[in-house]
N, C-alpha and C positions, 0 to 999 in steps of 0.2 A: 097385915098392912104392907109387908115387904114386897109383895107382888105388884103393888100399885106405885112403887117408887119411881119407875120410869115415867109414867104420865104426869106425876107430880113434879118431877124435875123438869120435864119439857115445858109444862105450864109456867113454872117459876122462871125459866130462862127467857121465855117470850114476854113474860110480864116485866122482867128487868129491862129488856129491850124497849118495850112499849113505854114504860114510865120514863126511862132515860131519854128517849127521843122526844117524848112529849115535853119534858122540861127543857131540854137543850134547844129544840126547834120552836118551842112555845106554840105548838100546834096540837090541838086535841085529837086531830085525825089519827096521829100515830099511836095514841093510846088505844083507840078503838080498833085500828087496823091490826096491830100485832097481838092485841088481846084476843080478838076474834080468831086469828090464825092459831094462836097458842091453845085456846079452848077447843077448837076443832080437832087439832092434832091429839091433844090429851084425851079428848072424848073418844077418838078412834082407837087409841092405845088401850083405853079402858074397855071398850067393846071387844078388842082383840083378846084381852085377858079373860073376858067373859065368854070367849070362844064364839063370838058372833061372826058368821061366815063372811059377811060383806063389810067388815069394819074398815079396812083400808080404802075400799071403794067409796064408802060414805065420806071419808076425809077428802079424798080426791075431788069429789063433787062439791063439797062444802067450800074448800079452798080454791079449787080450780075455777069453778063457776064465778066465785066472788072476784077473782083476779081478772078473768076474761071479760065478764059482762059489766061488773060495776067499775073496776079500775080502768079497764081497757075501753069498752064501748061507751059507757055512760060518762066516766070522768075524763075520757080522751087522753089517758096516759099510756104511752107505748112502753109496756113492760117487757117487750122482747129485747134482744141484745142491742138492736139499733137505738132503742131508747137509752140504754146504758151509755153507749158511745156519745149520744147527743148531749146528755147531761155532763159527761166528762169534758167535752169540747167547750161547753158553756161555763164550766167551772162551778157548777151548782150541785150541792149535795142534797138532792131531793129525789123523790119518787123512785125511778129505776135504779139510781146509784145506791140508794139505801137498801132497796130490795136485793140487789146483787151482793152488796156487802154482807147482809144478814144471811141470805139463803144460799148463795152460790160461791162466795169467796172465803169468808171467815167462819160462817156457820158450819160448813162441812168439816172443819177441824174438830167439831164436836159430834155432829150427827151424819157425817159422810154424805152420801147421795140420797139422803132421805127426801130431798126436794123431788127427785125423780119418781119416787114411789108414792108420795102423798100429796103433792101440790101441783105438779105440772099439768097445765090444761091441755097440752098436746097429748100426753100419755093418757090423760083422763078419757079422751075420745077413743084413742087407739085400743084401749083395753076392753072396749065393747066388742072388738073383733074376736073371732073364735080361736085364733092361733096363740094361745097363752103359753104353750111350751114349745120351744123350737124343735123341729123334727129333723132339720138338716144341720150339718157342721157349720160353725160360725165362719163367715166370709172374712177374708183379709183385705177389707176395703175401708177400714175405719179412718184412713187418712182423709177421707172426704170431709170429715168434721172440721178439719183445719182449713179446708178450702172455703166452707161456708162461714167459718169464723172470720177469716181474712176478708171475705167478700162483704160481710156486714160492716166491718171497720172501714173498708175502702169506700163503701157507699156513703156513709155518714161524713167521712173525711172530705170527699169530693164536694158534698153539699156546702161545707164550710169554706173550703179552699176557693170554690167558685162563687162564694157570696150569694148563694141562691136565696131568694126571698121566701117568706112564708114557710119556714122550715117546720114550724109547729104543725101545720096542716099536713105537710109531707110525712111527718112522723106518724100522725094518726092513720093516714092512708097506708103507710108501709106496715103498720101494725095489722090492719085488716087484710091487706094482700099477702103479707108474710104468713099470717095464720092459715089462710086458704091454701097457700103453697105447701106449708108444713103438713097440714092435714092430708092434702092430696098425695104428697110424697110418702107420708107415713102409711097411708092405706095401700098404695101401690106396692111399697116395699113389703108390707105385712103379707099381702096376698102372694107376691112373687117368692118370698123366702119362707112363707108359712110361719111367720114370727111377728107377733104384735109389737115387739120391742126393737124391730130392725132399725127404725128411724133413730132411736136412742143410741144404738150401737154404732151406727155408721155416718149419720148425717148431722145430728144435733150439735150446734156450735157451742152450746152452754157447757158441754162436757169438758171443753178445753179448760174452763175454770174449775169445774168440779173434781176432775180426776186427780190432779196433783195434791189438792187439799184433802181429798178423801183418803189418801194414803196414810195420813197421820190421824185419822178419825179416832176419837175416844170411844164412841159407841160402835161396837162391832159384834157380829155374830161369831161365836167361837164354838169349837167342837170339843166335847168331853171324850177324849180318846178311850177312856175306860169303858164307856157305854157304847161307843160306836162299833158296829159290826161290819162296816165297809160294804153295805148293801148297794150304795151308789144312788139311792133314791133322791137324795138332796141335789145331786148333780143333774139328774134328769129333770127334776121339777123346777130348777132355778131358771127364771126367764132371762137372766143375764149371763148364764154359763159360768158362774163362779164356783170354784172348788172350795166348798165350805169345810171340808175335812182337814184342810191345811190351815193352821192357825197363824202362820207367819204372814207378815205384810206383803210378802212377795208371792203369795199364792196366785194360782192362775186366775186372771181377770179380777185381781184383788180390788181395784178401784171402781169396779162396775156394780158392786152390791148396792141395791136400792132399798134395803131393809124392808122388803115386802113380807118377810117371815114365812114364805111358802115352804122353805126348807124346814123351819122349826115346826110348822103345823103337820108336815108329812113325815117327819122322822119317827120311825116305829119304836125307837128306844129312848126318845127324849134326850138325845145326846147333844142337841144344838140349843 
């Protein structure tokens, strides 16, 4: 049973969040919402342990489609960063603010950037592209993420400062248009740089929240130095260019790990 500890722990964590929010907010939706996400992630980890090839992709589709189609398109909730700013400005702890608190601000203290690897609906689509392993050196343009982060904040701030009416409708349309722009940019960058995760590395504004918290993550992939033969395969296969052979928190691209476990699956000596 020891090998199933991780999926059990993840399920327990999400159930604690689900029950707590249900009782605090007196809203049954939160019980179903976080239970569904927890079950999906735990199921994916179970399949990974069973060596099912597409375990992570299945979780991406289960969680990503749910958040994109049901929460976003059907329930008209802007789960993008603009929705987070919107609820902050209104002073309401609902929807996007709860989502960001759990998945992207405090959650990463436990599971790092697991959101990027298992739940992001943008990456869910981009990973259907053929450039799974970056063939070119990583570009020094990740400052763009801070521009998109600032632009999203300024956009919502201007709406409130100018007392624009019908902001709820604007938030929904910004969700639709924003996703179209993200997908277009993601595909263009992937083709240009031959890298499915180029958008995640250079453009995505959410990483501004994720990176500092991920530095302190409890759940991390570590290298058994006694088993490692320094073949370099983990560095070549990593979609985020992380040096997994260095166990320090200051390792190269340390806060970029998305817990995809590609390095673990491909290590010839099971050193990771």
